[in-house]
N, CA, C and O atoms as a CHARMM CRD file, in Angstrom:
* protein
*
  328
    1    1 MET  N      4.15900  18.92900  21.82900 PROA 1      0.00000
    2    1 MET  CA     3.42800  17.79200  21.09100 PROA 1      0.00000
    3    1 MET  C      2.08800  18.58400  20.33800 PROA 1      0.00000
    4    1 MET  O      1.67200  18.15800  19.26000 PROA 1      0.00000
    5    2 LEU  N      1.54000  19.61700  20.92200 PROA 2      0.00000
    6    2 LEU  CA     0.35300  20.32000  20.26000 PROA 2      0.00000
    7    2 LEU  C      0.81800  20.86100  18.91900 PROA 2      0.00000
    8    2 LEU  O      0.07500  20.87500  17.93700 PROA 2      0.00000
    9    3 HSD  N      2.01000  21.28400  18.90500 PROA 3      0.00000
   10    3 HSD  CA     2.50200  21.94800  17.67800 PROA 3      0.00000
   11    3 HSD  C      2.59000  20.71200  16.52700 PROA 3      0.00000
   12    3 HSD  O      2.30000  20.90900  15.34600 PROA 3      0.00000
   13    4 ASN  N      2.97700  19.57700  16.98800 PROA 4      0.00000
   14    4 ASN  CA     3.32700  18.48900  16.01400 PROA 4      0.00000
   15    4 ASN  C      1.90100  17.96000  15.49900 PROA 4      0.00000
   16    4 ASN  O      1.68500  17.63900  14.33000 PROA 4      0.00000
   17    5 SER  N      0.80200  17.90800  16.71500 PROA 5      0.00000
   18    5 SER  CA    -0.43800  17.41100  15.99600 PROA 5      0.00000
   19    5 SER  C     -1.12200  18.63300  15.33500 PROA 5      0.00000
   20    5 SER  O     -2.17600  18.37300  14.75400 PROA 5      0.00000
   21    6 HSD  N     -0.77400  19.70800  15.32500 PROA 6      0.00000
   22    6 HSD  CA    -1.30100  20.51200  14.58600 PROA 6      0.00000
   23    6 HSD  C     -0.83600  20.57300  13.01600 PROA 6      0.00000
   24    6 HSD  O     -1.59100  20.93100  12.11200 PROA 6      0.00000
   25    7 CYS  N      0.52400  20.16900  12.83300 PROA 7      0.00000
   26    7 CYS  CA     1.08000  20.07100  11.71000 PROA 7      0.00000
   27    7 CYS  C      0.81600  19.01800  10.97900 PROA 7      0.00000
   28    7 CYS  O      0.85500  19.01600   9.74800 PROA 7      0.00000
   29    8 GLN  N      0.48900  17.91500  11.79400 PROA 8      0.00000
   30    8 GLN  CA     0.06000  16.68300  11.32000 PROA 8      0.00000
   31    8 GLN  C     -1.55500  17.02500  10.63700 PROA 8      0.00000
   32    8 GLN  O     -1.95600  16.62300   9.54500 PROA 8      0.00000
   33    9 HSD  N     -2.16800  17.70800  11.42900 PROA 9      0.00000
   34    9 HSD  CA    -3.53700  17.84700  10.77800 PROA 9      0.00000
   35    9 HSD  C     -3.57600  18.85000   9.53800 PROA 9      0.00000
   36    9 HSD  O     -4.33900  18.73300   8.57900 PROA 9      0.00000
   37   10 ALA  N     -2.65500  19.82400   9.70900 PROA 10     0.00000
   38   10 ALA  CA    -2.45100  20.66500   8.43800 PROA 10     0.00000
   39   10 ALA  C     -2.29100  20.13800   7.41800 PROA 10     0.00000
   40   10 ALA  O     -2.94800  20.47100   6.43200 PROA 10     0.00000
   41   11 ASN  N     -1.39400  19.19300   7.38500 PROA 11     0.00000
   42   11 ASN  CA    -0.53300  18.46500   6.27500 PROA 11     0.00000
   43   11 ASN  C     -1.69600  17.14700   5.70000 PROA 11     0.00000
   44   11 ASN  O     -1.77200  16.80800   4.51900 PROA 11     0.00000
   45   12 ILE  N     -2.31700  16.69700   6.53900 PROA 12     0.00000
   46   12 ILE  CA    -3.43400  15.64900   5.99500 PROA 12     0.00000
   47   12 ILE  C     -4.65000  16.58300   5.23400 PROA 12     0.00000
   48   12 ILE  O     -5.18900  16.24600   4.18000 PROA 12     0.00000
   49   13 GLN  N     -4.90100  17.57400   5.84100 PROA 13     0.00000
   50   13 GLN  CA    -5.70700  18.49100   5.26100 PROA 13     0.00000
   51   13 GLN  C     -5.39200  19.08100   3.83100 PROA 13     0.00000
   52   13 GLN  O     -6.30900  19.28700   3.03600 PROA 13     0.00000
   53   14 TYR  N     -4.18700  19.32600   3.55000 PROA 14     0.00000
   54   14 TYR  CA    -3.59800  19.72400   2.61300 PROA 14     0.00000
   55   14 TYR  C     -3.49300  18.73700   1.45100 PROA 14     0.00000
   56   14 TYR  O     -3.86200  18.99400   0.30500 PROA 14     0.00000
   57   15 LEU  N     -2.97100  17.61500   1.84600 PROA 15     0.00000
   58   15 LEU  CA    -3.28700  16.29900   1.02700 PROA 15     0.00000
   59   15 LEU  C     -4.30100  15.61500   0.47400 PROA 15     0.00000
   60   15 LEU  O     -4.34800  14.88800  -0.51900 PROA 15     0.00000
   61   16 HSD  N     -5.24700  16.01100   1.39700 PROA 16     0.00000
   62   16 HSD  CA    -6.96900  15.49600   0.95800 PROA 16     0.00000
   63   16 HSD  C     -7.28500  16.55300  -0.36700 PROA 16     0.00000
   64   16 HSD  O     -7.77700  16.21500  -1.44300 PROA 16     0.00000
   65   17 GLN  N     -6.90200  17.77600  -0.00500 PROA 17     0.00000
   66   17 GLN  CA    -6.89200  18.60600  -1.26200 PROA 17     0.00000
   67   17 GLN  C     -6.27700  18.61100  -2.29100 PROA 17     0.00000
   68   17 GLN  O     -6.83200  18.94200  -3.34000 PROA 17     0.00000
   69   18 ALA  N     -4.80100  18.19400  -2.23600 PROA 18     0.00000
   70   18 ALA  CA    -3.75100  18.23700  -3.21000 PROA 18     0.00000
   71   18 ALA  C     -3.63200  16.98000  -3.78500 PROA 18     0.00000
   72   18 ALA  O     -3.31000  16.98000  -4.97400 PROA 18     0.00000
   73   19 ALA  N     -3.84700  15.68900  -3.13400 PROA 19     0.00000
   74   19 ALA  CA    -3.57800  14.47300  -3.69300 PROA 19     0.00000
   75   19 ALA  C     -4.63200  13.42200  -2.86700 PROA 19     0.00000
   76   19 ALA  O     -4.32400  12.58700  -2.01600 PROA 19     0.00000
   77   20 PRO  N     -5.79600  13.70200  -3.33300 PROA 20     0.00000
   78   20 PRO  CA    -6.73300  12.49200  -2.45400 PROA 20     0.00000
   79   20 PRO  C     -6.53900  11.28600  -2.78300 PROA 20     0.00000
   80   20 PRO  O     -6.63600  10.36200  -1.97500 PROA 20     0.00000
   81   21 GLU  N     -6.24200  11.13900  -4.00300 PROA 21     0.00000
   82   21 GLU  CA    -5.94400   9.44100  -4.47000 PROA 21     0.00000
   83   21 GLU  C     -4.91000   8.81500  -3.75000 PROA 21     0.00000
   84   21 GLU  O     -4.76200   7.59400  -3.79300 PROA 21     0.00000
   85   22 TYR  N     -4.01400   9.73300  -2.93700 PROA 22     0.00000
   86   22 TYR  CA    -3.08400   8.84800  -2.24400 PROA 22     0.00000
   87   22 TYR  C     -3.32300   8.58500  -0.55800 PROA 22     0.00000
   88   22 TYR  O     -2.54800   7.96300   0.16800 PROA 22     0.00000
   89   23 LEU  N     -4.71200   9.28200  -0.11300 PROA 23     0.00000
   90   23 LEU  CA    -4.89100   8.77500   1.11800 PROA 23     0.00000
   91   23 LEU  C     -6.06100   7.96400   1.15100 PROA 23     0.00000
   92   23 LEU  O     -7.04000   8.08900   0.41500 PROA 23     0.00000
   93   24 ARG  N     -5.88400   7.07600   2.10500 PROA 24     0.00000
   94   24 ARG  CA    -6.93900   5.92100   2.31800 PROA 24     0.00000
   95   24 ARG  C     -7.40900   6.11400   3.65200 PROA 24     0.00000
   96   24 ARG  O     -6.58600   6.23200   4.55900 PROA 24     0.00000
   97   25 PRO  N     -8.87200   6.16800   3.92400 PROA 25     0.00000
   98   25 PRO  CA    -9.42800   6.46400   5.27200 PROA 25     0.00000
   99   25 PRO  C     -8.95400   5.18400   6.01900 PROA 25     0.00000
  100   25 PRO  O     -8.82100   4.07300   5.50600 PROA 25     0.00000
  101   26 PRO  N     -8.71600   5.52700   7.34100 PROA 26     0.00000
  102   26 PRO  CA    -8.24200   4.16200   8.31000 PROA 26     0.00000
  103   26 PRO  C     -8.84600   3.34600   8.46100 PROA 26     0.00000
  104   26 PRO  O     -8.38500   2.37500   9.06000 PROA 26     0.00000
  105   27 ASN  N    -10.04800   3.34800   8.03400 PROA 27     0.00000
  106   27 ASN  CA   -10.98500   2.32600   8.13400 PROA 27     0.00000
  107   27 ASN  C    -11.38600   1.63700   6.73200 PROA 27     0.00000
  108   27 ASN  O    -12.50500   1.24300   6.40500 PROA 27     0.00000
  109   28 SER  N    -10.32600   1.59700   6.07100 PROA 28     0.00000
  110   28 SER  CA   -10.52800   1.43300   4.69300 PROA 28     0.00000
  111   28 SER  C    -10.42300  -0.08100   4.87900 PROA 28     0.00000
  112   28 SER  O     -9.61900  -0.53600   5.69200 PROA 28     0.00000
  113   29 PRO  N    -11.46500  -1.12600   3.91500 PROA 29     0.00000
  114   29 PRO  CA   -11.34600  -2.26800   3.82000 PROA 29     0.00000
  115   29 PRO  C    -10.15500  -2.86900   3.31800 PROA 29     0.00000
  116   29 PRO  O     -9.89000  -4.05300   3.52600 PROA 29     0.00000
  117   30 ASP  N     -9.39600  -2.06300   2.63700 PROA 30     0.00000
  118   30 ASP  CA    -8.18300  -2.57400   2.08300 PROA 30     0.00000
  119   30 ASP  C     -7.00700  -2.62300   2.89600 PROA 30     0.00000
  120   30 ASP  O     -5.93400  -3.06800   2.48800 PROA 30     0.00000
  121   31 LEU  N     -7.21800  -2.13300   4.13700 PROA 31     0.00000
  122   31 LEU  CA    -6.15900  -2.37200   5.32900 PROA 31     0.00000
  123   31 LEU  C     -6.66300  -3.54300   6.24500 PROA 31     0.00000
  124   31 LEU  O     -7.82200  -3.83400   6.54000 PROA 31     0.00000
  125   32 ASN  N     -5.44300  -4.15900   6.63000 PROA 32     0.00000
  126   32 ASN  CA    -5.62100  -5.29200   7.71000 PROA 32     0.00000
  127   32 ASN  C     -5.31900  -4.64200   9.05400 PROA 32     0.00000
  128   32 ASN  O     -5.20000  -3.42500   9.20000 PROA 32     0.00000
  129   33 PRO  N     -5.22500  -5.39900   9.86600 PROA 33     0.00000
  130   33 PRO  CA    -4.75700  -4.80500  11.40100 PROA 33     0.00000
  131   33 PRO  C     -3.25800  -4.68700  11.52000 PROA 33     0.00000
  132   33 PRO  O     -2.67200  -3.96800  12.32900 PROA 33     0.00000
  133   34 VAL  N     -2.63900  -5.56900  10.51300 PROA 34     0.00000
  134   34 VAL  CA    -1.15200  -5.46900  10.61600 PROA 34     0.00000
  135   34 VAL  C     -0.79300  -4.16200   9.83600 PROA 34     0.00000
  136   34 VAL  O      0.19700  -3.50800  10.16300 PROA 34     0.00000
  137   35 ASP  N     -1.66100  -3.75800   8.72900 PROA 35     0.00000
  138   35 ASP  CA    -1.35900  -2.36800   8.13900 PROA 35     0.00000
  139   35 ASP  C     -1.65800  -1.20700   8.94800 PROA 35     0.00000
  140   35 ASP  O     -0.97200  -0.18900   8.86500 PROA 35     0.00000
  141   36 CYS  N     -2.70200  -1.31400   9.76900 PROA 36     0.00000
  142   36 CYS  CA    -3.06600  -0.10300  10.63900 PROA 36     0.00000
  143   36 CYS  C     -2.03500  -0.00600  11.58900 PROA 36     0.00000
  144   36 CYS  O     -1.57800   1.12600  11.74400 PROA 36     0.00000
  145   37 LYS  N     -1.47800  -1.06200  12.37000 PROA 37     0.00000
  146   37 LYS  CA    -0.61700  -0.89600  13.09100 PROA 37     0.00000
  147   37 LYS  C      0.75900  -0.22100  12.63700 PROA 37     0.00000
  148   37 LYS  O      1.42700   0.59800  13.26800 PROA 37     0.00000
  149   38 ILE  N      0.99800  -0.75400  11.43100 PROA 38     0.00000
  150   38 ILE  CA     2.47100  -0.35000  10.90000 PROA 38     0.00000
  151   38 ILE  C      2.15500   1.20000  10.24000 PROA 38     0.00000
  152   38 ILE  O      3.09800   1.98800  10.17500 PROA 38     0.00000
  153   39 GLN  N      1.08200   1.52800   9.85500 PROA 39     0.00000
  154   39 GLN  CA     0.70300   2.74200   9.48000 PROA 39     0.00000
  155   39 GLN  C      0.58800   3.97800  10.81100 PROA 39     0.00000
  156   39 GLN  O      0.91700   5.16300  10.75600 PROA 39     0.00000
  157   40 GLY  N      0.13200   3.37600  11.71800 PROA 40     0.00000
  158   40 GLY  CA     0.41500   4.13200  12.86300 PROA 40     0.00000
  159   40 GLY  C      1.41000   4.43400  13.28100 PROA 40     0.00000
  160   40 GLY  O      1.63900   5.57200  13.69200 PROA 40     0.00000
  161   41 CYS  N      2.38700   3.32900  13.27800 PROA 41     0.00000
  162   41 CYS  CA     3.77900   3.55500  13.82000 PROA 41     0.00000
  163   41 CYS  C      4.51100   4.58100  12.88600 PROA 41     0.00000
  164   41 CYS  O      5.09200   5.59300  13.27800 PROA 41     0.00000
  165   42 LEU  N      4.39700   4.18600  11.67300 PROA 42     0.00000
  166   42 LEU  CA     5.15000   5.10900  10.48800 PROA 42     0.00000
  167   42 LEU  C      4.56300   6.48600  10.72700 PROA 42     0.00000
  168   42 LEU  O      5.38200   7.40500  10.72100 PROA 42     0.00000
  169   43 GLN  N      3.30800   6.79000  10.93400 PROA 43     0.00000
  170   43 GLN  CA     2.78200   8.19000  11.17100 PROA 43     0.00000
  171   43 GLN  C      3.35000   8.64500  12.33400 PROA 43     0.00000
  172   43 GLN  O      3.90100   9.73500  12.17800 PROA 43     0.00000
  173   44 ASP  N      3.41700   8.16000  13.53400 PROA 44     0.00000
  174   44 ASP  CA     3.94200   8.72900  14.72500 PROA 44     0.00000
  175   44 ASP  C      5.44700   9.24200  14.22800 PROA 44     0.00000
  176   44 ASP  O      5.82400  10.40100  14.40300 PROA 44     0.00000
  177   45 ARG  N      6.06200   8.45800  13.73500 PROA 45     0.00000
  178   45 ARG  CA     7.68500   8.61700  13.48700 PROA 45     0.00000
  179   45 ARG  C      7.66300   9.77200  12.52300 PROA 45     0.00000
  180   45 ARG  O      8.35300  10.74200  12.83900 PROA 45     0.00000
  181   46 VAL  N      6.96100   9.83000  11.36200 PROA 46     0.00000
  182   46 VAL  CA     6.87700  10.82300  10.51900 PROA 46     0.00000
  183   46 VAL  C      6.51300  12.27100  11.12500 PROA 46     0.00000
  184   46 VAL  O      7.07400  13.29600  10.74000 PROA 46     0.00000
  185   47 TYR  N      5.68000  12.24900  11.94800 PROA 47     0.00000
  186   47 TYR  CA     5.38100  13.42200  12.42600 PROA 47     0.00000
  187   47 TYR  C      5.78100  14.01000  13.79200 PROA 47     0.00000
  188   47 TYR  O      5.19800  14.84200  14.48800 PROA 47     0.00000
  189   48 GLN  N      7.17900  13.21100  14.02400 PROA 48     0.00000
  190   48 GLN  CA     8.01000  13.93400  15.16700 PROA 48     0.00000
  191   48 GLN  C      8.36400  15.17300  14.89400 PROA 48     0.00000
  192   48 GLN  O      8.53000  15.99800  15.79300 PROA 48     0.00000
  193   49 LYS  N      8.52700  15.45900  13.59300 PROA 49     0.00000
  194   49 LYS  CA     9.03600  16.78000  13.32100 PROA 49     0.00000
  195   49 LYS  C      7.62600  17.43700  12.37800 PROA 49     0.00000
  196   49 LYS  O      6.65600  16.84100  11.91000 PROA 49     0.00000
  197   50 CYS  N      7.89200  18.47400  12.35500 PROA 50     0.00000
  198   50 CYS  CA     6.74500  19.32700  11.72200 PROA 50     0.00000
  199   50 CYS  C      7.21200  19.15000  10.15300 PROA 50     0.00000
  200   50 CYS  O      8.36500  19.36900   9.78100 PROA 50     0.00000
  201   51 VAL  N      6.37800  18.81600   9.47900 PROA 51     0.00000
  202   51 VAL  CA     6.64100  18.82200   7.85000 PROA 51     0.00000
  203   51 VAL  C      5.73500  19.83500   6.91200 PROA 51     0.00000
  204   51 VAL  O      4.51300  19.85700   6.76500 PROA 51     0.00000
  205   52 SER  N      6.58500  20.52200   6.42800 PROA 52     0.00000
  206   52 SER  CA     6.31400  21.78700   5.80200 PROA 52     0.00000
  207   52 SER  C      5.55900  21.62800   4.32600 PROA 52     0.00000
  208   52 SER  O      4.71100  22.43200   3.93800 PROA 52     0.00000
  209   53 ASP  N      5.95600  20.56900   3.62800 PROA 53     0.00000
  210   53 ASP  CA     5.62900  20.44700   2.37100 PROA 53     0.00000
  211   53 ASP  C      5.45900  19.30200   2.04200 PROA 53     0.00000
  212   53 ASP  O      5.82900  18.47700   2.87800 PROA 53     0.00000
  213   54 VAL  N      4.76700  18.68200   0.55700 PROA 54     0.00000
  214   54 VAL  CA     4.57500  17.50000   0.30500 PROA 54     0.00000
  215   54 VAL  C      5.88800  16.64300  -0.15000 PROA 54     0.00000
  216   54 VAL  O      5.90500  15.41400  -0.07900 PROA 54     0.00000
  217   55 ASP  N      7.04200  17.46000  -0.64900 PROA 55     0.00000
  218   55 ASP  CA     8.34700  16.99800  -0.93800 PROA 55     0.00000
  219   55 ASP  C      9.07400  16.69100   0.17100 PROA 55     0.00000
  220   55 ASP  O      9.89500  15.78000   0.05900 PROA 55     0.00000
  221   56 GLU  N      8.92000  17.42200   1.54800 PROA 56     0.00000
  222   56 GLU  CA     9.35100  17.17200   2.69000 PROA 56     0.00000
  223   56 GLU  C      8.75600  15.94900   3.14600 PROA 56     0.00000
  224   56 GLU  O      9.50700  15.07400   3.57800 PROA 56     0.00000
  225   57 LEU  N      7.36000  15.73700   3.10900 PROA 57     0.00000
  226   57 LEU  CA     6.49900  14.53900   3.66000 PROA 57     0.00000
  227   57 LEU  C      7.03100  13.31500   3.01700 PROA 57     0.00000
  228   57 LEU  O      7.29000  12.30000   3.66400 PROA 57     0.00000
  229   58 LYS  N      7.23000  13.44500   1.42100 PROA 58     0.00000
  230   58 LYS  CA     7.89600  11.93000   0.75800 PROA 58     0.00000
  231   58 LYS  C      9.27600  11.68900   1.49000 PROA 58     0.00000
  232   58 LYS  O      9.66600  10.58200   1.86300 PROA 58     0.00000
  233   59 HSD  N      9.88900  12.75600   1.62800 PROA 59     0.00000
  234   59 HSD  CA    11.50600  12.50100   2.08100 PROA 59     0.00000
  235   59 HSD  C     11.32900  11.94700   3.31700 PROA 59     0.00000
  236   59 HSD  O     11.90500  10.87300   3.49000 PROA 59     0.00000
  237   60 ARG  N     10.59700  12.44900   4.35000 PROA 60     0.00000
  238   60 ARG  CA    10.29400  11.79000   5.51700 PROA 60     0.00000
  239   60 ARG  C      9.65100  10.41700   5.90400 PROA 60     0.00000
  240   60 ARG  O      9.81200   9.74600   6.92300 PROA 60     0.00000
  241   61 LEU  N      8.82900  10.17600   4.73400 PROA 61     0.00000
  242   61 LEU  CA     8.40200   8.88000   4.75800 PROA 61     0.00000
  243   61 LEU  C      9.31100   7.80900   4.28400 PROA 61     0.00000
  244   61 LEU  O      9.40500   6.82300   5.01400 PROA 61     0.00000
  245   62 VAL  N      9.99800   7.83500   3.17900 PROA 62     0.00000
  246   62 VAL  CA    10.93000   7.26500   2.73100 PROA 62     0.00000
  247   62 VAL  C     12.13700   6.92900   4.02400 PROA 62     0.00000
  248   62 VAL  O     12.61400   5.82600   4.29100 PROA 62     0.00000
  249   63 GLU  N     12.43000   8.22900   4.68400 PROA 63     0.00000
  250   63 GLU  CA    13.61900   7.86700   5.47800 PROA 63     0.00000
  251   63 GLU  C     12.95400   7.19700   6.73100 PROA 63     0.00000
  252   63 GLU  O     13.62900   6.36200   7.33200 PROA 63     0.00000
  253   64 VAL  N     11.87000   7.44700   7.11600 PROA 64     0.00000
  254   64 VAL  CA    11.43500   6.50000   8.48700 PROA 64     0.00000
  255   64 VAL  C     11.21600   5.19200   8.20400 PROA 64     0.00000
  256   64 VAL  O     11.41300   4.34200   9.07200 PROA 64     0.00000
  257   65 TRP  N     10.76200   4.84700   6.90300 PROA 65     0.00000
  258   65 TRP  CA    10.23800   3.66200   6.15400 PROA 65     0.00000
  259   65 TRP  C     11.67600   2.70000   6.12300 PROA 65     0.00000
  260   65 TRP  O     11.71100   1.49000   6.34400 PROA 65     0.00000
  261   66 SER  N     12.57300   3.37800   5.86500 PROA 66     0.00000
  262   66 SER  CA    14.04900   2.74500   5.38200 PROA 66     0.00000
  263   66 SER  C     14.83600   2.49000   6.91200 PROA 66     0.00000
  264   66 SER  O     15.79800   1.72700   6.99200 PROA 66     0.00000
  265   67 ASP  N     14.34000   3.16900   7.99900 PROA 67     0.00000
  266   67 ASP  CA    14.92600   2.92000   9.14100 PROA 67     0.00000
  267   67 ASP  C     13.94100   1.91800  10.25000 PROA 67     0.00000
  268   67 ASP  O     14.20100   1.65300  11.42300 PROA 67     0.00000
  269   68 PHE  N     12.85700   1.52500   9.50900 PROA 68     0.00000
  270   68 PHE  CA    11.98500   0.76800  10.29700 PROA 68     0.00000
  271   68 PHE  C     12.81500  -0.68400  10.46300 PROA 68     0.00000
  272   68 PHE  O     13.38600  -1.30600   9.56800 PROA 68     0.00000
  273   69 ARG  N     12.70600  -1.02600  11.87100 PROA 69     0.00000
  274   69 ARG  CA    13.18300  -2.61200  12.01400 PROA 69     0.00000
  275   69 ARG  C     12.07600  -3.65800  11.61300 PROA 69     0.00000
  276   69 ARG  O     10.86900  -3.46300  11.75900 PROA 69     0.00000
  277   70 GLN  N     12.71800  -4.92700  11.02500 PROA 70     0.00000
  278   70 GLN  CA    11.82900  -5.94600  10.97300 PROA 70     0.00000
  279   70 GLN  C     10.82300  -6.37400  11.95200 PROA 70     0.00000
  280   70 GLN  O      9.67000  -6.76400  11.76700 PROA 70     0.00000
  281   71 THR  N     11.57300  -6.20100  13.15100 PROA 71     0.00000
  282   71 THR  CA    10.88700  -6.57600  14.60100 PROA 71     0.00000
  283   71 THR  C      9.67800  -5.74800  14.64100 PROA 71     0.00000
  284   71 THR  O      8.76600  -6.28700  15.26800 PROA 71     0.00000
  285   72 ILE  N      9.41900  -4.64700  14.17600 PROA 72     0.00000
  286   72 ILE  CA     8.39100  -3.97700  14.20800 PROA 72     0.00000
  287   72 ILE  C      7.16700  -4.73500  13.36000 PROA 72     0.00000
  288   72 ILE  O      6.07200  -5.05100  13.82500 PROA 72     0.00000
  289   73 ILE  N      7.51300  -4.88700  12.36100 PROA 73     0.00000
  290   73 ILE  CA     6.51500  -5.59500  11.37700 PROA 73     0.00000
  291   73 ILE  C      6.24600  -7.03900  11.96100 PROA 73     0.00000
  292   73 ILE  O      5.10400  -7.48300  11.83700 PROA 73     0.00000
  293   74 ASP  N      7.09900  -7.71800  12.51700 PROA 74     0.00000
  294   74 ASP  CA     6.88400  -9.14100  13.12400 PROA 74     0.00000
  295   74 ASP  C      5.98500  -8.78500  14.23500 PROA 74     0.00000
  296   74 ASP  O      4.89400  -9.35000  14.16200 PROA 74     0.00000
  297   75 GLU  N      6.11600  -8.14800  15.05500 PROA 75     0.00000
  298   75 GLU  CA     5.23700  -7.81300  16.41600 PROA 75     0.00000
  299   75 GLU  C      3.82600  -7.56300  15.93800 PROA 75     0.00000
  300   75 GLU  O      2.89100  -8.13100  16.50400 PROA 75     0.00000
  301   76 ALA  N      3.61800  -6.71200  14.88700 PROA 76     0.00000
  302   76 ALA  CA     2.41600  -6.35500  14.52500 PROA 76     0.00000
  303   76 ALA  C      1.73000  -7.69600  13.70500 PROA 76     0.00000
  304   76 ALA  O      0.52000  -7.91000  13.78000 PROA 76     0.00000
  305   77 VAL  N      2.38200  -8.31600  13.14400 PROA 77     0.00000
  306   77 VAL  CA     1.97400  -9.75800  12.62200 PROA 77     0.00000
  307   77 VAL  C      1.54200 -10.82800  13.60200 PROA 77     0.00000
  308   77 VAL  O      0.70400 -11.71600  13.44700 PROA 77     0.00000
  309   78 ASP  N      2.37100 -10.51600  14.73500 PROA 78     0.00000
  310   78 ASP  CA     2.15800 -11.57700  15.95800 PROA 78     0.00000
  311   78 ASP  C      0.83500 -11.25900  16.76800 PROA 78     0.00000
  312   78 ASP  O      0.02800 -12.08400  17.19600 PROA 78     0.00000
  313   79 GLU  N      0.79000  -9.76700  16.89400 PROA 79     0.00000
  314   79 GLU  CA    -0.81000  -9.03000  17.62300 PROA 79     0.00000
  315   79 GLU  C     -1.87400  -9.70500  16.68400 PROA 79     0.00000
  316   79 GLU  O     -2.66600 -10.58600  17.01900 PROA 79     0.00000
  317   80 TRP  N     -1.75800  -9.17900  15.56000 PROA 80     0.00000
  318   80 TRP  CA    -2.77200  -9.82700  14.55500 PROA 80     0.00000
  319   80 TRP  C     -3.12800 -11.30600  14.62700 PROA 80     0.00000
  320   80 TRP  O     -4.28700 -11.70100  14.50200 PROA 80     0.00000
  321   81 ARG  N     -1.96800 -12.19700  14.85800 PROA 81     0.00000
  322   81 ARG  CA    -2.47400 -13.66900  14.65900 PROA 81     0.00000
  323   81 ARG  C     -3.12300 -14.01400  16.11200 PROA 81     0.00000
  324   81 ARG  O     -3.85200 -15.00600  16.11300 PROA 81     0.00000
  325   82 LYS  N     -2.97500 -13.40000  17.22200 PROA 82     0.00000
  326   82 LYS  CA    -3.66400 -13.64600  18.30100 PROA 82     0.00000
  327   82 LYS  C     -5.12000 -13.31000  18.28500 PROA 82     0.00000
  328   82 LYS  O     -5.81400 -13.52300  19.27900 PROA 82     0.00000
């Protein structure tokens, strides 16, 4: 797990330098609680494997998003409504 955490940190650091316009801070006013929950789930799944470059990151994001079940989104919305 430490290895994945290190990869995640290195990738985020690289993206801040290479493409800062694509990263929003987690406390962005543009994100609501549902966005934060889904972003967290997406991030956890993307970084289950170490990502070596931006192209691989893009591929992993698309792959993970396409495998997302609607129930994950529904649960996030239900939690927010409470």
